[in-house]
C-alpha positions in Angstrom: 92.0 107.0 104.7 89.6 110.1 104.8 86.9 107.9 106.6 89.6 106.6 109.0 90.7 110.1 110.0 87.0 111.0 110.8 86.5 108.0 113.1 86.6 108.4 116.9 89.9 107.0 118.5 88.4 103.7 119.5 87.1 103.0 116.1 90.5 104.0 114.6 92.0 101.4 116.6 89.4 98.8 115.6 90.0 99.7 111.9 93.7 99.4 112.4 93.3 95.9 114.0 91.0 94.7 111.0 93.6 96.0 108.6 96.4 94.4 110.7 94.9 91.0 110.6 94.3 91.3 107.0 98.0 92.1 106.2 99.1 89.5 108.7 97.2 86.7 106.8 98.7 87.9 103.5 102.3 88.0 104.6 102.6 85.0 107.0 101.2 81.4 107.1 102.0 78.0 108.2 104.8 77.9 105.6 106.6 80.8 107.0 108.9 79.0 109.6 110.1 76.6 106.9 110.9 79.5 104.6 112.7 81.3 107.4 114.8 78.2 108.3 115.6 77.7 104.5 116.8 81.4 104.2 118.9 81.1 107.3 120.5 78.0 106.0 121.3 79.7 102.8 123.3 82.3 104.6 126.1 79.9 104.6 126.1 79.1 101.0 129.3 79.9 99.1 129.6 81.7 95.9 129.5 78.8 93.7 126.3 77.5 95.1 124.7 80.9 94.8 125.7 81.0 91.2 124.0 77.8 90.4 120.9 78.8 92.1 120.5 82.2 90.6 121.3 80.7 87.2 118.5 78.2 87.3 116.2 80.8 88.8 116.9 83.4 86.1 116.5 80.9 83.3 113.1 80.0 84.7 111.9 83.6 85.1 113.1 84.7 81.8 111.1 81.9 79.9 108.2 82.5 82.1 108.1 86.3 81.2 108.6 85.8 77.6 105.8 83.4 77.3 103.3 84.3 79.9 103.5 88.1 80.3 101.7 90.1 77.7 104.1 93.1 77.8 107.2 90.9 77.1 105.4 88.4 74.8 104.3 91.3 72.6 107.9 92.9 72.8 109.6 89.6 71.6 107.1 89.1 68.9 107.7 92.5 67.4 111.4 91.8 67.4 110.8 88.5 65.7 108.8 90.2 63.0 111.5 92.7 62.6 114.2 89.7 61.9 115.6 89.8 65.5 116.7 86.3 66.4 118.2 87.1 69.6 117.5 84.6 72.4 115.5 85.5 75.4 117.5 83.0 77.4 120.4 85.6 77.7 119.7 88.4 80.1 121.6 90.9 78.1 119.3 90.5 75.1 116.6 92.2 77.1 116.1 95.9 77.1 116.4 98.1 80.3 112.8 98.5 81.6 112.0 102.1 82.9 109.6 102.9 85.7 107.5 104.8 83.2 106.9 101.7 81.1 105.5 99.9 84.3 103.6 103.0 85.4 101.9 103.5 82.1 100.6 99.9 81.7 101.0 98.0 84.9 98.5 95.4 84.0 100.5 94.5 80.9 103.0 92.9 83.3 100.6 90.6 85.0 101.3 87.1 84.0 98.5 85.0 82.2 96.6 82.9 84.8 98.3 84.6 87.7 96.7 83.7 91.0 94.8 86.5 93.1 97.0 89.5 93.0 96.9 92.1 95.6 97.4 95.7 94.5 99.8 98.1 96.2 101.5 101.3 95.1 104.8 103.0 95.6 106.3 106.4 94.7 109.8 105.2 95.1 113.0 107.3 95.2 111.9 109.3 92.3 108.3 109.9 93.4 107.0 108.2 90.2 103.7 106.6 91.3 103.5 102.8 90.3 100.7 100.3 90.7 101.9 96.9 91.6 100.5 93.6 91.8 101.7 90.8 94.1 100.4 87.2 95.0 100.1 85.9 98.5 102.9 83.4 97.5 105.1 86.3 96.6 104.3 88.3 99.8 104.8 85.2 102.1 108.3 84.5 100.4 109.4 88.2 100.7 108.2 88.5 104.4 109.9 85.3 105.3 113.3 86.8 104.2 112.3 90.0 106.2 111.7 87.7 109.2 115.0 85.8 108.8 117.5 88.5 108.0 116.1 91.6 109.6 114.2 90.2 112.9 116.0 87.0 113.5 119.5 88.3 112.7 118.9 90.7 115.6 117.2 88.6 118.2 113.7 89.5 117.7 110.6 87.8 115.7 107.2 88.6 114.4 105.6 87.7 117.7 107.4 90.6 119.4 105.7 93.9 119.9 107.2 96.8 117.9 106.5 100.3 117.1 106.4 101.6 113.6 107.3 105.3 112.7 106.2 105.4 109.2 104.5 107.8 106.6 100.7 106.9 107.4 98.8 109.8 109.0 97.3 107.6 111.6 96.4 110.6 113.9 94.6 113.8 112.7 97.0 116.8 112.1 95.7 119.3 114.6 95.7 117.0 117.6 97.8 118.5 120.4 97.2 115.9 123.2 98.1 112.2 123.1 97.6 109.5 122.0 99.8 110.2 118.9 99.6 106.5 117.9 97.1 103.6 117.2 97.4 100.1 118.4 97.3 97.5 115.6 96.9 94.1 117.4 96.7 92.1 114.2 100.5 92.8 113.7 101.6 93.4 117.4 102.3 97.0 116.2 102.1 100.4 117.7 101.8 102.5 114.8 103.3 106.0 115.8 102.6 109.2 114.2 105.7 110.9 112.9 104.1 114.2 112.5 103.4 115.0 116.2 107.0 114.5 117.7 107.7 117.5 119.7 109.6 118.3 122.8 106.4 118.5 124.8 105.2 115.3 123.5 108.4 113.2 124.0 107.3 111.9 127.4 103.9 110.7 126.1 105.7 108.8 123.3 107.9 107.0 125.9 105.0 106.2 128.1 103.3 104.6 125.0 106.4 102.5 124.3 106.3 101.4 128.0 102.5 100.7 128.2 102.5 98.6 125.1 105.8 96.8 126.1 107.5 97.6 122.9 110.6 95.4 122.2 112.0 97.1 119.0 111.5 100.1 116.6 111.2 100.3 112.9 110.7 103.3 110.7 112.0 106.4 108.9 115.6 107.4 110.0 114.4 111.1 110.2 111.4 110.2 112.6 113.5 107.9 114.8 116.1 110.6 115.0 113.6 113.3 115.8 112.1 111.1 118.7 115.5 110.2 120.1 116.6 113.8 119.9 113.6 115.2 121.7 114.0 112.5 124.3 117.7 113.4 124.9 117.0 117.2 124.9 114.3 116.8 127.5 116.5 114.6 129.6 114.2 111.7 129.7 114.9 108.1 130.2 113.7 105.9 127.2 112.9 102.3 127.7 115.7 100.1 126.3 114.9 98.5 122.9 116.5 95.4 121.5 117.2 96.9 118.2 116.2 99.9 116.1 115.6 99.4 112.2 115.5 102.0 109.5 113.0 101.8 106.7 113.1 103.7 103.4 115.8 106.2 104.7 119.3 105.0 105.4 120.7 106.3 108.7 123.2 109.2 108.8 126.2 108.5 111.2 125.0 111.2 113.5 121.5 109.9 113.7 122.8 106.4 114.5 124.8 107.8 117.5 121.9 109.6 119.1 119.3 106.7 118.5 121.7 104.2 119.8 122.4 106.3 122.9 118.9 107.1 123.7 117.4 103.7 123.1 120.6 101.8 124.5 120.7 99.3 121.6 122.0 98.5 118.1 120.9 100.4 115.1 120.4 98.5 111.8 119.8 99.8 108.2 117.4 97.8 106.0 116.9 98.0 102.3 114.4 96.9 99.9 111.9 97.9 97.2 108.1 97.7 97.0 108.7 96.1 93.5 110.4 93.1 95.2 113.4 93.0 92.8 116.2 93.4 95.3 116.8 93.7 99.1 119.4 93.7 101.8 119.9 94.1 105.5 122.8 95.0 108.0 124.3 92.4 110.2 125.8 92.9 113.7 129.1 93.6 112.1 127.8 96.6 110.4 127.9 95.1 107.0 124.9 95.5 104.5 124.3 92.0 102.9 122.5 91.7 99.5 119.7 89.0 99.4 120.5 87.0 96.2 117.3 85.0 96.1 115.3 88.2 95.7 116.6 88.8 92.1 119.4 89.1 89.7 121.0 92.5 89.9 123.5 94.2 87.4 125.5 97.3 88.2 125.8 99.5 85.2 127.3 102.7 84.2 125.3 105.9 83.7 124.4 106.6 80.0 125.7 103.3 78.8 124.6 99.9 79.6 127.9 98.5 80.5 128.9 96.8 83.8 130.9 98.8 86.3 134.2 97.7 87.4 134.5 95.7 90.7 133.9 97.9 93.7 132.6 100.8 91.6 129.3 102.5 92.2 126.6 101.8 89.5 122.9 102.0 88.8 121.0 98.9 89.9 119.2 97.0 87.2 117.4 94.2 88.7 115.3 91.0 87.5 113.0 90.0 90.2 112.7 86.3 91.1 109.9 86.2 93.6 107.0 87.8 91.9 106.0 85.5 89.0 102.7 87.2 88.9 104.3 90.4 87.9 108.0 89.9 86.8 110.1 92.9 86.2 113.0 92.2 83.9 116.1 94.4 84.0 114.1 96.8 86.0 115.7 100.3 86.6 114.3 101.4 89.9 116.5 104.4 90.2 118.7 103.1 93.0 122.4 103.2 93.0 125.0 101.2 95.2 128.5 99.9 95.4 128.9 96.1 95.4 132.0 94.9 97.3 134.7 93.3 95.1 134.6 89.5 94.7 136.2 87.6 97.7 135.5 90.3 100.2 134.1 88.6 103.4 132.3 89.6 106.5 133.2 89.1 110.1 129.7 87.6 110.8 130.7 84.7 108.5 127.7 84.7 106.2 128.4 84.0 102.5 125.9 86.8 101.1 127.2 89.4 98.9 128.2 92.6 100.5 126.9 96.1 99.5 129.8 98.5 100.3 127.5 101.6 100.1 124.1 102.6 99.2 124.7 105.7 97.0 121.3 106.9 96.1 119.0 106.5 99.1 119.4 109.5 101.2 117.7 112.8 100.9 117.9 116.1 102.5 116.2 116.4 105.9 113.0 118.4 105.8 112.0 120.4 108.7 108.6 121.5 110.0 107.9 125.2 110.8 109.0 124.2 114.5 112.2 122.7 113.5 111.2 119.1 113.6 112.6 116.8 111.0 110.1 114.7 109.2 110.0 112.0 106.5 107.3 110.4 104.2 106.6 113.6 102.3 106.5 111.6 99.0 103.1 110.3 100.1 101.6 113.3 98.3 102.5 111.6 95.1 100.2 108.6 94.6 98.8 106.8 91.5 95.7 109.0 91.4 98.0 112.0 90.4 98.5 111.9 86.6 102.2 112.6 86.6 105.6 111.2 85.6 107.8 112.5 88.3 107.8 114.9 91.4 110.2 116.6 93.6 109.7 118.5 96.8 112.0 121.6 97.8 112.1 123.2 100.9 113.0 127.0 100.2 112.5 128.2 103.8 110.9 126.8 106.9 107.5 128.2 105.8 107.8 127.8 101.9 108.0 124.8 99.7 108.0 124.2 96.0 106.7 120.9 94.4 108.0 120.3 91.0 106.0 118.0 88.9 106.4 116.5 85.4 102.6 116.0 84.5 101.0 113.5 82.2 97.8 113.5 80.4 94.9 114.6 82.6 96.9 116.5 85.0 94.8 119.6 86.2 94.7 122.4 88.7 92.8 120.2 91.2 95.8 117.8 91.3 98.1 120.7 92.3 95.8 121.8 95.0 95.5 118.1 96.1 99.2 118.0 96.6 99.5 121.3 98.2 96.8 120.3 100.7 98.5 117.1 101.3 101.7 118.9 102.2 99.9 121.2 104.5 98.2 118.3 106.1 101.7 116.9 107.0 103.5 120.2 107.9 100.8 122.5 109.1 98.7 125.2 107.6 101.3 127.9 108.1 103.2 126.6 105.2 103.0 128.1 101.5 103.2 125.5 99.0 103.8 126.4 95.3 103.2 123.5 92.8 105.2 124.1 89.5 104.8 122.0 86.3 108.0 121.4 84.5 109.2 119.4 81.4 111.7 117.5 83.3 113.6 117.4 86.7 117.4 117.9 86.6 119.5 114.8 87.6 122.7 114.9 89.7 126.1 114.1 88.3 125.4 110.6 89.4 122.2 110.4 87.2 119.5 110.6 89.8 117.5 113.4 91.4 116.7 113.4 95.2 113.0 113.4 96.0 113.2 116.1 98.6 115.7 118.9 98.7 116.4 121.4 101.4 117.8 124.8 100.5 118.1 125.8 104.3 121.6 126.3 105.5 123.7 123.3 105.4 120.9 121.6 103.2 118.7 120.7 106.0 121.5 119.0 107.9 121.1 121.7 110.8 118.7 118.9 112.1 121.8 116.9 113.2 120.7 117.8 116.7 117.1 118.9 117.8 118.2 121.9 119.7 120.2 123.2 116.7 117.0 122.7 114.5 115.0 124.8 116.9 117.5 127.5 117.2 117.6 127.7 113.4 113.8 127.6 113.2 113.7 130.8 115.2 116.0 132.6 113.0 114.9 131.4 109.5 112.0 131.5 107.1 
């Protein structure tokens, strides 16, 4: 990434294109259309058919993990030596798997004889860096579901041109003139910088959407809202979009209203995990549907591994079905949600389970010194930092505290690296204090939020950009 940032603009586009073609080949292939058609056909399955499908898949995955994956095979061998004769065919006999266990020995979860595995990483909702391994078969299956239940449900497809407002720093921080984006021809994607969205840049962003004939938007809710808010405040006319999708952050209602108004389209939440153990998407009726073929998910109470009652919020414990190269069994990814009670149906007519609410996805909105809401700050937590957990706290517009639970090897240079990373995103004016702690407090719901704002109204002054800027002049 450092080399990319030093490249001249045309070479950045060339580099982005090469990376795009690489990702496109990994994620899509000649089998994609058949997989999409199969997923759309499964939308109409009833609960009984889904039950049979999941039971068969779960039995196969548990046997595969117990016999082919070093971590689980060793775990069951120890249990047998200790006289434990519990059957691995019953999911409840498997212990809950923590993120720390995966983080500390990721290769122990890679199955014997697994085909070529592509490595990726994620910090997740708790900023715990993870190394993950996924085969091309896994990626193709996952992105076929993405194509079916995100794009196709909403009248777009992977051949359409789209803009992504994500966390990658595709444009150098100091740039004050456009372009604030890079074109990725390999994926028909305009990757837009989320760190340069300002009132005076709004018109340039809209011109890019027109020039590249962008049909839909996908990205952080905070960034999409910041752009829509700037456009509205300037009184500009945005090109209408077919749809706008969230990624990694769920929309607040006030964000939905502004984005829908500015881009004259529907706004849809999506939900998934880099670990590929669960996922979901919002249909045209505004219902979040769970994707059953991604994995088996249990909803459990805090502090006790017992199922919650129908319609109650619970922590999600998931067993992945798609990634046989790195199967995660009863994995606690830190997410919470509320599954609708059995028998509840959606007006869209699909037979997929319904998620009534996502209860652990949203963090406080973080503002730049200029009052612009930003996301993606968790990028400062990456697998190269020896740490267990991290949290970012905005104490004022110009002062941030980063709390880190360090692991072996953590050194002052890692603190400086995180401080530099945050200043690269928010600007050199901000003061960053990195504090090492023994633990990070959880909420009453058993979670902690990766980013917290101590500004007035917990950062939600960013409900409208003009209010954000007014607050920026008076605080910090």
